[in-house]
C-alpha positions as CSV (number, residue, x, y, z in Angstrom):
1,X,0.2,-0.1,-0.3
2,X,2.6,2.3,-0.5
3,X,2.7,4.1,-3.9
4,X,-0.3,5.8,-5.0
5,X,-3.6,4.7,-3.3
6,X,-2.2,4.6,0.1
7,X,-0.1,7.7,-0.3
8,X,-3.5,9.7,0.3
9,X,-3.9,8.2,4.0
10,X,-4.9,11.2,6.4
11,X,-6.2,13.3,3.3
12,X,-10.1,14.5,3.8
13,X,-10.2,16.5,0.7
14,X,-8.8,13.8,-1.3
15,X,-10.3,10.3,-2.1
16,X,-8.8,7.2,-3.5
17,X,-7.7,7.3,-7.0
18,X,-9.6,4.4,-9.1
19,X,-7.5,1.5,-9.7
20,X,-7.8,2.1,-13.7
21,X,-6.6,5.7,-13.4
22,X,-3.7,4.9,-11.3
23,X,0.3,6.0,-11.9
24,X,3.4,4.8,-10.8
25,X,6.8,6.6,-10.9
26,X,10.1,5.1,-11.1
27,X,12.5,4.3,-8.7
28,X,9.6,2.3,-6.9
29,X,8.7,3.1,-3.8
30,X,8.9,0.0,-1.6
31,X,10.2,0.3,2.3
32,X,13.6,-0.8,0.9
33,X,15.9,-2.4,3.5
34,X,19.2,-1.2,5.2
35,X,22.0,-3.5,4.3
36,X,24.3,-5.3,6.6
37,X,27.0,-7.0,4.4
38,X,28.6,-3.2,4.8
39,X,28.0,-2.8,8.5
40,X,31.6,-3.8,9.3
41,X,32.7,-0.6,7.8
42,X,29.7,1.4,9.3
43,X,27.9,2.3,5.7
44,X,24.5,2.5,6.2
45,X,22.0,2.6,3.1
46,X,19.0,1.2,1.8
47,X,19.0,-0.8,-1.5
48,X,16.8,-3.2,-3.5
49,X,18.2,-4.9,-6.6
50,X,18.2,-8.3,-8.7
51,X,14.3,-8.5,-8.5
52,X,12.5,-11.8,-9.2
53,X,8.9,-10.6,-9.8
54,X,6.2,-13.2,-10.6
55,X,2.4,-13.4,-10.6
56,X,0.8,-16.2,-8.7
57,X,-2.8,-16.5,-8.5
58,X,-3.8,-13.3,-10.2
59,X,-1.6,-11.4,-7.9
60,X,2.0,-10.3,-7.3
61,X,5.3,-11.3,-5.8
62,X,8.5,-9.5,-5.7
63,X,11.7,-11.1,-4.4
64,X,14.7,-8.7,-3.8
65,X,18.3,-9.3,-2.7
66,X,19.0,-9.5,0.9
67,X,15.7,-8.1,1.9
68,X,15.0,-10.4,4.6
69,X,11.4,-10.9,3.3
70,X,9.5,-10.0,0.1
71,X,6.7,-7.7,-1.3
72,X,3.4,-8.4,-2.3
73,X,0.8,-6.2,-4.6
74,X,-2.8,-6.9,-6.0
75,X,-1.8,-3.9,-8.8
76,X,1.8,-3.9,-9.5
77,X,1.4,-0.1,-8.0
78,X,0.6,-0.8,-4.2
79,X,3.2,-3.2,-2.4
80,X,3.2,-4.5,1.3
81,X,6.5,-6.1,3.1
82,X,5.9,-10.0,3.9
83,X,7.6,-11.3,6.7
84,X,7.9,-14.7,6.2
85,X,7.5,-17.5,9.1
86,X,10.8,-19.3,7.4
87,X,13.2,-17.8,5.2
88,X,17.0,-17.2,4.5
89,X,18.4,-15.5,7.5
90,X,20.3,-12.7,5.3
91,X,17.6,-12.5,2.9
92,X,17.7,-14.4,-0.9
93,X,20.6,-13.2,-3.0
94,X,19.8,-12.2,-6.3
95,X,16.6,-14.5,-6.1
96,X,14.7,-16.4,-8.5
97,X,11.1,-17.1,-8.4
98,X,8.9,-19.1,-10.4
99,X,5.3,-19.9,-10.7
100,X,4.2,-23.9,-11.3
101,X,0.9,-24.1,-12.5
102,X,-0.6,-21.6,-9.5
103,X,0.1,-24.9,-7.4
104,X,3.6,-24.1,-6.2
105,X,5.7,-20.9,-5.9
106,X,9.2,-21.7,-6.1
107,X,12.2,-19.5,-4.9
108,X,15.8,-19.8,-4.3
109,X,19.0,-17.4,-3.7
110,X,20.8,-18.4,-1.2
111,X,23.4,-15.9,-0.4
112,X,26.1,-18.8,0.1
113,X,25.2,-20.1,-3.1
114,X,24.5,-23.6,-2.1
115,X,20.8,-23.8,-1.9
116,X,17.8,-25.6,-1.9
117,X,14.6,-24.8,-3.8
118,X,11.8,-23.3,-1.1
119,X,8.2,-23.8,-2.3
120,X,5.2,-23.3,-0.9
121,X,1.6,-22.7,-1.8
122,X,0.6,-19.5,0.2
123,X,2.9,-16.8,-0.2
124,X,1.3,-14.4,1.8
125,X,1.6,-16.3,5.1
126,X,5.5,-17.4,4.0
127,X,5.7,-20.4,5.5
128,X,7.9,-22.1,2.8
129,X,9.2,-25.8,2.7
130,X,12.9,-26.4,1.6
131,X,13.7,-29.2,-1.1
132,X,16.2,-31.7,-0.5
133,X,18.3,-31.6,-3.5
134,X,21.4,-29.3,-2.7
135,X,22.6,-26.7,-6.0
136,X,26.2,-26.0,-5.4
137,X,28.0,-23.1,-6.4
138,X,25.5,-21.1,-8.1
139,X,25.3,-17.1,-7.9
140,X,22.3,-15.2,-9.9
141,X,20.2,-18.4,-10.0
142,X,17.6,-18.6,-12.3
143,X,14.6,-21.8,-11.9
144,X,12.2,-22.6,-15.2
145,X,10.1,-25.7,-15.4
146,X,9.3,-26.0,-19.2
147,X,5.9,-26.8,-20.8
148,X,7.0,-30.6,-21.1
149,X,7.9,-30.6,-17.6
150,X,11.8,-30.4,-18.0
151,X,13.5,-28.4,-15.1
152,X,16.6,-26.1,-15.7
153,X,19.0,-23.8,-13.8
154,X,20.7,-21.2,-14.9
155,X,23.5,-18.7,-13.4
156,X,26.5,-16.6,-13.8
157,X,27.9,-13.6,-12.3
158,X,31.4,-13.1,-13.3
159,X,33.7,-11.1,-15.4
160,X,35.4,-14.3,-16.6
161,X,33.0,-17.2,-16.9
162,X,30.0,-17.4,-19.2
163,X,26.2,-17.9,-18.5
164,X,26.1,-21.6,-17.7
165,X,22.8,-23.8,-17.1
166,X,22.1,-27.8,-15.9
167,X,19.3,-30.0,-16.5
168,X,17.3,-30.6,-13.3
169,X,15.4,-33.7,-12.7
170,X,11.7,-33.0,-11.5
171,X,10.7,-36.4,-10.7
172,X,13.8,-37.1,-8.5
173,X,14.2,-33.7,-6.1
174,X,15.5,-31.6,-8.9
175,X,18.9,-33.4,-8.4
176,X,20.9,-31.8,-11.4
177,X,22.3,-33.6,-14.4
178,X,26.2,-34.1,-14.6
179,X,26.6,-32.2,-17.6
180,X,27.0,-28.1,-17.1
181,X,26.3,-26.5,-20.5
182,X,28.6,-23.0,-20.9
183,X,25.9,-21.0,-23.1
184,X,27.1,-17.6,-23.8
185,X,29.7,-14.6,-22.6
186,X,30.4,-10.9,-23.0
187,X,31.7,-9.7,-26.4
188,X,33.0,-6.1,-25.7
189,X,34.8,-5.7,-28.6
190,X,31.4,-6.1,-30.9
191,X,28.9,-5.1,-28.3
192,X,29.7,-1.4,-26.9
193,X,26.6,-1.7,-24.1
194,X,29.1,-4.4,-22.5
195,X,31.7,-2.7,-22.1
196,X,33.1,-2.1,-18.0
197,X,32.4,1.5,-16.6
198,X,30.1,4.6,-16.5
199,X,28.9,5.6,-19.8
200,X,30.7,2.1,-20.8
201,X,34.4,3.4,-20.0
202,X,36.8,2.4,-17.3
203,X,40.7,3.6,-17.6
204,X,41.9,0.2,-16.2
205,X,39.4,-2.5,-16.3
206,X,38.1,-3.5,-19.5
207,X,35.9,-6.8,-18.8
208,X,32.2,-6.1,-17.6
209,X,30.2,-8.3,-15.9
210,X,28.0,-11.1,-17.2
211,X,25.5,-11.8,-14.6
212,X,21.9,-12.1,-13.6
213,X,20.2,-14.7,-16.4
214,X,16.8,-14.9,-16.6
215,X,14.2,-16.6,-18.7
216,X,11.0,-15.7,-20.3
217,X,9.2,-18.2,-23.0
218,X,7.1,-16.3,-25.5
219,X,5.3,-18.1,-28.5
220,X,7.4,-21.2,-28.4
221,X,10.8,-19.4,-28.4
222,X,13.2,-19.1,-25.3
223,X,14.9,-15.5,-24.4
224,X,17.3,-15.9,-21.8
225,X,18.2,-12.3,-20.4
226,X,21.6,-11.3,-18.9
227,X,23.1,-8.3,-17.1
228,X,26.2,-6.2,-18.1
229,X,28.4,-4.8,-17.7
230,X,28.2,-3.5,-13.8
231,X,25.9,-2.4,-11.3
232,X,26.5,0.7,-10.3
233,X,26.9,2.4,-13.4
234,X,24.6,4.3,-15.8
235,X,24.5,2.1,-18.6
236,X,23.8,-1.2,-16.6
237,X,21.2,-2.9,-18.8
238,X,19.6,-6.6,-19.7
239,X,20.3,-8.1,-23.0
240,X,19.4,-11.7,-24.2
241,X,20.0,-14.5,-26.5
242,X,17.1,-16.4,-28.4
243,X,17.1,-20.0,-28.6
244,X,14.5,-22.8,-29.9
245,X,15.0,-24.8,-26.8
246,X,15.9,-23.9,-23.5
247,X,19.5,-25.1,-23.9
248,X,20.0,-23.4,-27.0
249,X,22.3,-22.7,-29.4
250,X,21.5,-19.3,-28.5
251,X,21.7,-16.5,-31.2
252,X,22.1,-12.8,-30.1
253,X,19.8,-10.4,-30.3
254,X,20.5,-7.7,-32.9
255,X,18.1,-4.9,-31.1
256,X,20.4,-5.2,-27.5
257,X,20.1,-4.4,-24.6
258,X,16.4,-5.1,-24.6
259,X,16.3,-2.7,-21.1
260,X,18.3,0.3,-20.4
261,X,18.0,3.5,-18.9
262,X,21.5,5.7,-19.1
263,X,20.2,9.3,-18.6
264,X,17.8,11.4,-16.7
265,X,17.1,11.5,-13.0
266,X,18.3,8.0,-11.9
267,X,20.0,5.5,-14.4
268,X,20.4,1.7,-15.0
269,X,17.8,-0.7,-15.5
270,X,19.7,-4.2,-15.1
271,X,19.8,-7.7,-13.6
272,X,16.0,-8.1,-13.5
273,X,13.2,-10.6,-14.8
274,X,10.2,-10.2,-16.9
275,X,6.7,-11.6,-15.9
276,X,3.6,-11.4,-17.9
277,X,0.6,-9.8,-15.3
278,X,-3.0,-10.9,-15.4
279,X,-3.9,-8.8,-18.3
280,X,-1.1,-10.5,-20.6
281,X,1.1,-7.2,-20.3
282,X,4.8,-8.1,-19.7
283,X,6.9,-5.9,-17.4
284,X,10.5,-6.1,-17.1
285,X,11.9,-5.6,-13.6
286,X,15.0,-4.5,-13.0
287,X,18.0,-2.5,-10.7
288,X,18.7,1.2,-10.8
289,X,21.9,2.7,-9.7
290,X,21.7,5.1,-6.8
291,X,25.7,4.2,-6.1
292,X,25.9,7.2,-3.5
293,X,27.0,5.7,0.0
294,X,27.7,2.5,-1.8
295,X,28.1,1.4,-5.4
296,X,25.8,-1.3,-3.8
297,X,22.9,1.3,-2.9
298,X,20.3,0.7,-5.6
299,X,16.7,0.9,-6.3
300,X,14.0,-0.7,-8.5
301,X,12.5,-0.1,-11.7
302,X,9.3,-1.6,-13.7
303,X,8.9,-1.0,-17.6
304,X,6.2,-2.4,-19.7
305,X,8.1,-5.0,-22.3
306,X,6.7,-6.1,-25.3
307,X,7.7,-8.6,-28.6
308,X,7.5,-7.1,-32.0
309,X,6.4,-8.8,-35.3
310,X,9.7,-10.2,-35.4
311,X,9.8,-11.7,-32.3
312,X,12.5,-9.2,-30.8
313,X,12.1,-8.3,-27.1
314,X,12.4,-4.7,-25.9
315,X,11.4,-2.3,-23.1
316,X,10.0,1.0,-22.9
317,X,11.9,3.1,-20.9
318,X,11.6,6.4,-22.5
319,X,10.6,9.1,-20.0
320,X,11.5,6.3,-17.5
321,X,12.0,8.1,-14.6
322,X,8.5,9.9,-15.2
323,X,5.1,8.9,-14.3
324,X,3.6,6.0,-16.3
325,X,0.5,4.1,-16.0
326,X,-0.4,1.3,-14.0
327,X,-1.1,-2.4,-15.0
328,X,-4.8,-1.7,-14.4
329,X,-4.9,1.1,-16.4
330,X,-6.0,0.6,-20.5
331,X,-2.7,2.2,-21.5
332,X,-0.5,0.0,-18.9
333,X,3.2,1.1,-18.7
334,X,2.8,4.1,-21.2
335,X,4.2,7.4,-20.1
336,X,1.4,9.9,-18.7
337,X,2.7,12.6,-20.5
338,X,2.9,14.8,-17.0
339,X,6.3,16.4,-17.5
340,X,8.5,18.0,-14.7
341,X,7.2,21.3,-13.2
342,X,10.2,21.7,-10.9
343,X,13.4,21.2,-13.0
344,X,15.9,23.9,-12.1
345,X,13.4,25.9,-10.1
346,X,14.2,28.0,-7.0
347,X,14.0,25.5,-3.8
348,X,13.8,27.9,-0.4
349,X,14.7,25.8,2.3
350,X,14.4,26.4,6.4
351,X,17.9,25.7,6.9
352,X,20.8,23.6,5.6
353,X,23.5,22.0,7.1
354,X,25.1,20.7,4.1
355,X,24.5,20.0,0.1
356,X,26.6,17.4,-1.4
357,X,27.0,15.9,-4.6
358,X,28.4,12.0,-3.8
359,X,29.0,9.1,-5.8
360,X,30.6,6.1,-5.3
361,X,32.7,4.4,-8.3
362,X,33.7,1.4,-6.1
363,X,33.4,1.3,-2.6
364,X,35.7,3.0,-0.5
365,X,36.1,5.2,-3.6
366,X,33.8,8.2,-2.9
367,X,33.7,11.3,-5.4
368,X,32.2,14.0,-3.3
369,X,31.7,17.6,-4.1
370,X,30.5,19.9,-1.5
371,X,28.1,22.6,-2.6
372,X,27.6,26.0,-1.5
373,X,23.9,27.0,-0.1
374,X,22.9,30.3,-1.3
375,X,21.6,33.3,0.2
376,X,19.3,35.4,-1.0
377,X,17.5,38.1,0.9
378,X,17.6,36.6,4.1
379,X,16.5,33.4,2.7
380,X,18.7,30.1,1.9
381,X,18.0,28.4,-1.2
382,X,20.0,25.0,-2.4
383,X,20.2,23.9,-6.2
384,X,20.5,19.8,-5.0
385,X,16.6,19.6,-4.9
386,X,15.7,20.1,-8.4
387,X,18.9,19.2,-10.7
388,X,17.4,16.2,-12.0
389,X,20.4,14.2,-9.9
390,X,20.1,11.3,-7.8
391,X,23.7,11.4,-6.2
392,X,23.2,15.1,-5.3
393,X,21.4,15.8,-1.8
394,X,20.7,18.3,0.8
395,X,20.7,18.0,4.3
396,X,18.6,20.3,6.9
397,X,19.8,21.3,10.1
398,X,17.3,19.1,12.4
399,X,14.6,16.9,11.5
400,X,11.6,18.4,13.3
401,X,8.4,20.2,12.0
402,X,10.3,23.4,11.5
403,X,12.0,22.4,8.3
404,X,10.6,22.8,4.9
405,X,11.2,23.0,1.4
406,X,9.4,25.6,-1.0
407,X,9.5,25.4,-4.3
408,X,8.9,28.1,-7.0
409,X,7.7,27.1,-10.5
410,X,7.9,30.4,-11.7
411,X,4.9,30.1,-13.8
412,X,1.4,28.1,-12.6
413,X,0.7,25.0,-13.8
414,X,-1.5,22.2,-13.3
415,X,-0.1,19.9,-10.9
416,X,-1.2,15.9,-11.6
417,X,1.6,14.1,-9.4
418,X,4.8,14.6,-6.5
419,X,7.8,12.0,-6.2
420,X,9.7,13.2,-3.0
421,X,13.0,11.1,-2.9
422,X,14.5,11.1,0.7
423,X,18.1,10.6,1.0
424,X,20.1,8.4,3.7
425,X,23.3,10.9,4.9
426,X,25.0,8.8,7.7
427,X,21.6,7.2,8.9
428,X,23.7,4.1,10.7
429,X,20.4,2.1,10.3
430,X,20.5,-1.6,9.6
431,X,18.6,-4.7,8.7
432,X,14.5,-3.7,9.0
433,X,14.3,-1.0,12.1
434,X,10.6,-1.3,13.7
435,X,8.1,2.0,13.2
436,X,10.0,3.1,10.2
437,X,7.2,6.2,8.7
438,X,7.7,9.7,6.9
439,X,5.0,12.4,8.0
440,X,4.7,15.5,6.4
441,X,2.0,18.0,4.8
442,X,2.4,19.2,1.2
443,X,0.8,22.9,0.2
444,X,0.3,24.7,-3.0
445,X,-0.4,28.7,-3.8
446,X,-0.8,30.4,-6.6
447,X,0.7,33.9,-4.8
448,X,2.9,32.5,-2.0
449,X,0.7,33.9,0.1
450,X,-2.6,32.0,0.4
451,X,-1.9,28.3,1.1
452,X,-3.9,25.0,0.3
453,X,-2.9,21.6,1.8
454,X,-3.0,19.0,-1.0
455,X,-1.3,16.2,0.9
456,X,-1.7,15.4,4.2
457,X,0.4,13.0,5.6
458,X,0.5,13.9,9.1
459,X,-0.8,10.9,10.7
460,X,1.1,8.5,8.0
461,X,2.6,5.1,9.6
462,X,4.3,4.1,6.3
463,X,7.9,4.1,5.4
464,X,7.8,5.8,1.9
465,X,11.6,6.6,0.9
466,X,11.0,7.2,-2.8
467,X,7.5,8.8,-2.3
468,X,5.2,8.9,-5.1
469,X,1.8,11.2,-4.4
470,X,-0.6,11.1,-7.6
471,X,-3.6,13.8,-6.9
472,X,-7.2,12.6,-7.6
473,X,-7.6,15.8,-9.7
474,X,-5.1,18.1,-10.7
475,X,-4.3,21.3,-8.5
476,X,-3.4,24.5,-10.5
477,X,-0.5,26.3,-8.4
478,X,2.8,28.1,-8.7
479,X,4.4,27.6,-5.7
480,X,4.5,24.2,-3.3
481,X,5.8,23.7,-0.4
482,X,6.7,20.4,1.5
483,X,6.3,20.8,5.5
484,X,8.4,17.9,7.3
485,X,7.2,16.6,10.6
486,X,9.7,13.7,11.1
487,X,11.3,11.0,8.8
488,X,12.8,7.8,10.2
489,X,16.7,8.7,9.7
490,X,18.3,10.6,12.1
491,X,19.2,13.2,9.4
492,X,16.4,15.0,7.7
493,X,17.8,14.7,4.1
494,X,16.1,14.9,0.6
495,X,17.7,14.2,-3.1
496,X,15.2,15.7,-5.3
497,X,11.5,17.3,-4.7
498,X,9.7,16.8,-8.0
499,X,6.7,18.1,-9.1
500,X,5.0,16.7,-12.3
501,X,1.8,17.8,-14.5
502,X,1.3,20.4,-17.3
503,X,2.7,23.7,-17.8
504,X,0.7,26.8,-19.3
505,X,3.2,27.8,-22.0
506,X,4.1,26.5,-25.3
507,X,5.9,23.5,-26.6
508,X,9.6,23.7,-27.6
509,X,10.2,23.7,-31.1
510,X,11.8,20.6,-33.3
511,X,15.0,20.0,-33.0
512,X,17.5,21.1,-35.8
513,X,20.9,20.8,-37.3
514,X,21.0,16.9,-35.7
515,X,24.5,15.8,-36.6
516,X,25.8,12.1,-36.2
517,X,29.4,11.0,-36.2
518,X,30.4,7.4,-35.7
519,X,33.9,7.4,-37.6
520,X,36.0,6.8,-34.4
521,X,34.5,3.8,-33.1
522,X,31.7,1.9,-34.5
523,X,30.5,1.3,-30.8
524,X,29.9,5.0,-30.1
525,X,28.1,7.6,-32.0
526,X,28.7,11.3,-31.3
527,X,26.0,13.9,-31.9
528,X,25.0,17.8,-31.7
529,X,22.5,19.9,-32.4
530,X,21.2,23.3,-32.2
531,X,19.9,24.5,-28.9
532,X,15.9,24.8,-28.5
533,X,15.0,28.0,-26.7
534,X,13.0,27.1,-23.6
535,X,13.6,23.3,-23.5
536,X,14.6,21.5,-20.4
537,X,16.0,19.0,-22.4
538,X,16.4,16.5,-25.4
539,X,15.5,12.9,-26.0
540,X,17.3,10.5,-28.2
541,X,15.9,7.6,-29.7
542,X,17.5,5.1,-31.7
543,X,17.4,1.3,-33.0
544,X,17.8,-1.2,-35.8
545,X,14.9,0.2,-38.1
546,X,12.7,3.3,-38.4
547,X,10.2,1.4,-36.5
548,X,12.5,0.2,-34.0
549,X,13.4,3.2,-32.2
550,X,13.3,0.9,-28.9
551,X,16.5,2.4,-27.2
552,X,16.3,5.9,-25.5
553,X,18.9,8.2,-23.9
554,X,17.5,11.8,-22.1
555,X,19.8,14.7,-21.7
556,X,19.0,17.8,-19.5
557,X,20.7,21.1,-20.5
558,X,23.0,20.0,-23.3
559,X,22.8,20.3,-27.3
560,X,25.3,17.2,-27.5
561,X,25.9,13.3,-26.3
562,X,28.1,10.4,-27.0
563,X,26.4,7.3,-26.9
564,X,29.1,4.5,-26.6
565,X,26.5,1.7,-26.5
566,X,26.3,0.7,-30.1
567,X,27.1,-3.0,-31.5
568,X,29.9,-3.2,-33.9
569,X,28.5,-4.1,-37.5
570,X,25.4,-3.0,-36.7
571,X,23.2,0.0,-38.6
572,X,21.0,2.2,-36.5
573,X,18.4,4.9,-36.9
574,X,18.5,8.1,-34.9
575,X,15.8,10.6,-33.9
576,X,15.5,13.3,-31.5
577,X,12.8,15.6,-29.9
578,X,13.2,18.3,-27.4
579,X,10.7,18.7,-24.2
580,X,10.2,21.2,-21.5
581,X,7.4,21.7,-18.8
582,X,5.0,21.9,-21.2
583,X,5.0,19.0,-23.3
584,X,7.3,17.3,-26.0
585,X,8.3,18.4,-29.7
586,X,7.9,16.6,-32.9
587,X,10.5,14.0,-33.5
588,X,13.2,14.5,-36.2
589,X,13.1,11.7,-38.9
590,X,15.1,8.8,-38.6
591,X,18.1,9.0,-39.5
592,X,20.7,5.7,-40.5
593,X,23.7,5.9,-39.5
594,X,25.8,2.9,-41.0
């Protein structure tokens, strides 16, 4: 109950948003667990990664690395945490989940790498039975039972070894067969998106990681997904190979990667699983890289996924951290069209202890920039809350009801939704502490003098670290103010206060003079274009055909970009559009780049 309807608890002026009208926003707002495997170093952070999502008896379950339990949902919008009766003590690691004919739900992912298959017919209760066959030396397992009752385990997490598989004997306690099948590995020389590092570049390390296999069977064909090149990078993505049988031979997909989100507020969409919901819509759940306190600090995302007329698999990630329609909506998964009204707008605060941009390339290797809070006419203004950077954040001097954040949108617009991304700054919390909750109110004003409460969570007892609030009906306002009551961390810290809706101005113009150069390295394309007056940013789409522009990269306040994620020997088409708070421009005609 943590994403849409539930966020309005305590509001007398608003009633519930109906299921068919619900939206959601990445990163998903679940009550992420504080990791314990860096506690010996006093590094405290929440994380959710490597999701295994599954439909079971018309409802949904989400299993996440080392979370000490799992989540349940009826609509893929609101999620509740389940603390199972018996479970892996430290939580599962890179788990797998499989629905066997709505009779048993199978899960495995013991952090030791030596594991049994757990099963239950009542995941809500959380009483799990352990099988008797031990599966050894597995990392990032994927369990799959085919229509003919043959069973398989896939695994792999390495910058050396390939994705592997073994057949299991379902009639004999899932005892593994003797033969280990080596399926495929990375090919960085030809697949630009598989290269290690931020923007697929690292000064010393050249081998990316292949990990997280996930199987989807669609129309008799097998789609084995995998992640590369590393979980902390903006280009962390999922690709896939195709085959006509569960063990191959495997063919690399020409439109890879199938799910990638390298630009925007929060990046990454790798090490995930694809599931079909009760409406027969596919969804890809994956990991996003927050990577501020630790490169293992991650969040979850969900994107609609499709198979085109040629059987190619792809996810729609464009405007991927803006509001999207929920699973029960007639346009499930599509972008709502609600634009960002708050980008780079003035943010006034009651106090400021520190403003900081903090990222981790590797654990213990921090890149830290301390920013200067601006003072004007006796007021304090911070830049980190509207910069569309999940790694930058502001810390208030106290965690009390005197703290506020006031945004000036600079012109009145229709507000449809809010996203409030709280941040961990020296939290020193580990595991799943009791009584975690965020309490606050939000007010709006047209003139900065008369205020109206639009969100009242003063009596909220839910933990909402990446809070997303959808209003029942739009509210016209220029000013938006968050009033703190209490947050569950020792410090009141926030990385972004995002306001979505429809501005009252003009759409930006169509982009002109779109130039592309792929001459230096066929895995890379450098591009530039004329800046569009009044544009917040630009969205670049590309793909292997004019009607297959399945990839996208969003940039703010720039008119050039290098995309380093192409495949050698593949021709691509590119298109670009500009956007601002009022909407999106006309797209340019796709241009072929050989």
